[in-house]
C-alpha positions in Angstrom: 161.0 -4.4 8.7 163.2 -7.6 7.9 163.0 -10.3 9.8 166.9 -10.0 10.2 166.5 -6.3 11.5 163.6 -7.5 13.9 166.3 -9.6 15.6 168.6 -7.5 16.2 166.3 -5.0 18.0 165.8 -8.0 20.5 168.7 -8.2 21.8 169.5 -6.8 24.8 173.0 -6.9 25.1 175.7 -6.0 22.6 177.0 -8.2 20.0 180.4 -7.7 18.4 181.4 -8.9 15.0 184.5 -11.0 14.0 186.2 -13.9 13.2 187.8 -16.4 14.9 188.2 -20.2 15.6 186.8 -22.2 18.1 185.2 -25.5 18.6 182.2 -26.6 18.8 181.4 -30.0 21.3 178.4 -32.0 20.9 178.5 -35.9 22.5 181.7 -35.6 23.1 183.4 -35.0 19.8 184.7 -31.7 19.1 184.5 -29.9 16.1 186.6 -26.7 14.3 184.1 -24.0 13.7 184.2 -19.8 13.6 182.6 -18.1 15.3 181.2 -15.4 13.1 179.8 -12.7 16.2 179.8 -13.2 19.7 177.8 -12.2 22.6 178.0 -12.4 26.6 174.7 -14.6 26.0 175.5 -16.1 22.6 177.7 -17.3 19.5 176.8 -17.4 15.8 179.4 -20.3 14.4 180.0 -21.6 10.8 180.6 -25.0 10.5 180.1 -27.8 7.9 178.5 -30.2 10.2 174.8 -30.7 10.7 172.8 -29.4 14.2 169.3 -28.5 14.8 167.8 -26.8 16.9 167.3 -28.0 20.6 171.2 -29.8 20.4 173.3 -28.9 23.4 176.5 -27.9 22.8 179.4 -26.3 24.0 181.3 -23.8 22.2 185.4 -23.5 23.5 186.8 -20.2 22.4 190.9 -20.0 23.3 191.4 -18.5 26.9 188.3 -18.2 27.7 186.9 -21.5 28.0 184.0 -23.2 27.0 180.4 -22.6 27.3 177.5 -24.7 27.6 174.3 -23.8 25.3 171.7 -24.7 23.1 171.4 -24.4 19.0 169.0 -22.1 18.3 168.2 -21.4 14.6 170.7 -22.5 12.0 170.9 -20.9 8.5 172.7 -23.5 6.4 176.1 -23.7 7.7 175.2 -21.0 9.9 174.3 -21.9 13.8 173.1 -19.4 16.9 174.0 -20.9 19.9 172.5 -19.2 23.2 174.4 -20.0 25.8 172.8 -22.0 29.4 174.1 -18.3 31.3 175.1 -14.8 30.5 179.6 -14.8 30.8 180.8 -12.1 32.5 184.5 -13.3 31.1 183.2 -13.3 26.9 181.2 -9.7 28.0 185.2 -7.9 29.7 186.7 -10.0 26.4 184.8 -7.7 24.7 185.6 -5.5 26.3 182.2 -3.7 28.3 182.2 -2.8 31.7 180.0 -5.6 33.5 176.8 -4.0 34.3 174.6 -6.9 34.6 171.8 -6.3 31.5 169.0 -7.7 33.5 169.4 -4.7 36.0 170.5 -2.5 33.7 166.6 -3.0 31.6 164.9 -2.3 34.5 163.9 -5.9 35.2 
């Protein structure tokens, strides 16, 4: 099984593929980026700037707000960012009925 397939199986919440603009904020500076996929717990973005795993950033999504998080992986100009806390606003934006995933999974 590929590394990507193993990662997909570990996800506890649905992830929605898409392409829409956002801004990645680090140290007060905002840079435009493209959201490639989104969940209530994190986001994958494409941005030509350099970031490293562990960098503290925020993702500003139009009409949804700004979500602080941490860069957890990178691959070229793509970065995975885990939000500090799960977002009910994103969950609803993605069209899901809110049921706390921790409770649904019996955690």
